[in-house]
C-alpha positions, -999 to +999 in steps of 0.1 A: -179+269+435-152+259+409-141+222+410-113+199+390-114+163+389-082+143+385-095+111+374-079+087+344-109+064+341-136+080+321-163+060+334-154+072+369-150+106+359-183+109+341-201+092+370-184+117+397-196+144+372-229+135+371-229+132+412-218+166+415-242+183+389-269+163+406-261+177+440-256+213+427-261+221+390-245+256+400-211+240+405-185+248+378-163+216+366-132+236+354-111+207+342-109+168+341-074+157+343-063+122+337-026+123+348-002+135+370+015+155+344-016+171+333-026+179+368+007+197+374+005+216+344-030+227+348-023+237+386+008+256+375-013+277+350-047+284+366-058+299+399-064+273+426-099+258+426-121+258+454-120+220+454-105+189+439-118+156+434-087+132+429-081+095+422-049+081+437-036+056+410-033+078+377-021+067+345+015+079+350+017+074+388+004+081+421-014+116+428+011+124+457+035+130+432+016+163+423+022+176+459+059+173+453+059+197+424+031+221+433+015+237+462-021+224+464-039+245+490-074+238+483-095+210+499-094+174+483-119+148+481-099+117+474-117+089+453-101+054+449-103+017+447-078+012+472-078+015+513-037+015+517-037+051+510-057+066+536-031+076+561-010+094+532-040+110+520-048+126+553-014+140+553-024+166+528-056+189+527-082+163+523-118+165+535-130+127+526-115+095+513-143+078+495-139+041+479-151+037+444-178+033+432-186+065+450-223+067+461-244+098+462-248+100+498-209+099+505-205+128+481-234+148+501-217+139+532-184+153+519-197+185+506-216+190+541-184+184+560-165+208+538-189+235+545-188+230+583-149+232+581-153+263+561-177+280+587-156+267+616-121+280+604-138+313+589-147+321+626-115+314+642-102+285+662-108+301+696-129+300+718-146+267+709-180+269+729-202+241+736-227+255+709-197+255+686-189+219+693-227+211+687-225+227+652-194+209+641-210+174+651-244+182+635-236+166+603-230+130+621-259+109+622-277+105+656-299+075+649-307+047+621-345+036+614-349-002+615-378-024+610-387-044+642-416-070+632-443-049+616-430-016+636-404+009+631-381+021+656-350+045+660-319+031+673-294+057+688-257+058+675-246+055+712-267+022+715-250+007+685-219-017+693-211-024+656-221-027+620-213-054+596-220-068+563-232-103+553-242-114+519-243-079+506-266-069+536-257-045+564-268-052+600-264-032+633-260-051+664-270-030+696-250-032+730-280-051+742-275-078+717-302-071+692-298-073+654-313-051+626-307-048+590-303-014+578-309+002+543-274+013+537-239-002+527-212+000+549-197+026+529-225+048+531-229+043+568-192+049+574-195+083+560-223+094+584-207+084+618-188+103+641-151+090+634-141+097+671-165+071+681-167+043+652-140+031+631-143+009+600-119-019+615-123-041+583-140-044+552-171-062+570-170-044+604-175-008+615-172-008+656-179+015+687-149+021+705-167+010+737-174-027+719-139-034+718-130-056+747-098-073+737-073-069+713-047-096+702-015-098+678-024-116+648-003-132+619+016-110+596+012-075+613-028-080+618-046-077+649-077-098+660-104-080+680-131-092+704-159-071+707-190-073+730-217-084+721-198-113+707-198-117+668-202-152+650-164-147+637-131-133+646-126-097+633-091-093+620-077-059+615-055-058+584-018-048+585-027-018+563-054-006+586-035-012+619-014+018+621-044+040+618-066+016+641-041+021+669-039+059+665-077+057+666-077+039+700-048+061+713-064+096+710 
């Protein structure tokens, strides 16, 4: 596989390069490009790579300017410190939208998702059999191991109402009102869940669709969401997340 990295922060580029090489040393990094201008020039002069990692805010503008000049047909994994560009990112050939600092588990999941997409589309779009559906969903996590006193148990994802973070610790809350700490950040958890069922509703919460009980308008375009079991605080959906949250609910 041949990859380019479009990133204007040297430390972030070096970190991403290290993670990619850790995942598969055989992957070839063709170029590390630090600006919109350099990315456009390289893409015009070279064959399309197999994959591009792309930061959104570059030294001379937003990466979306690249698409206005060059037809980018390869899959893209976006890496950024900002959440507000997610909808625009998924308007192009994106595979994943990762928030910095990128974790190794997130990168692995993104590569697995890319491979599943390649296998799926190489077989054509129809017919989609039941076995085909299972193969597409196979990369999503089905359960989480938690500590229950001196014991360890597995909680199935369909039993989980929501995940939340508090004081840098992540917890899952089950529909039967049990709470357990989990050994993952919300960023890592988000990449392992089926996005048809779970949604990152805020920086602190990832919710199961069946846990949502009531949605009320809040100030300045935001939403207040009531979940069951009830949390210890109001869950507020930011104005930036509101459109994608509504679209997710309206599938």
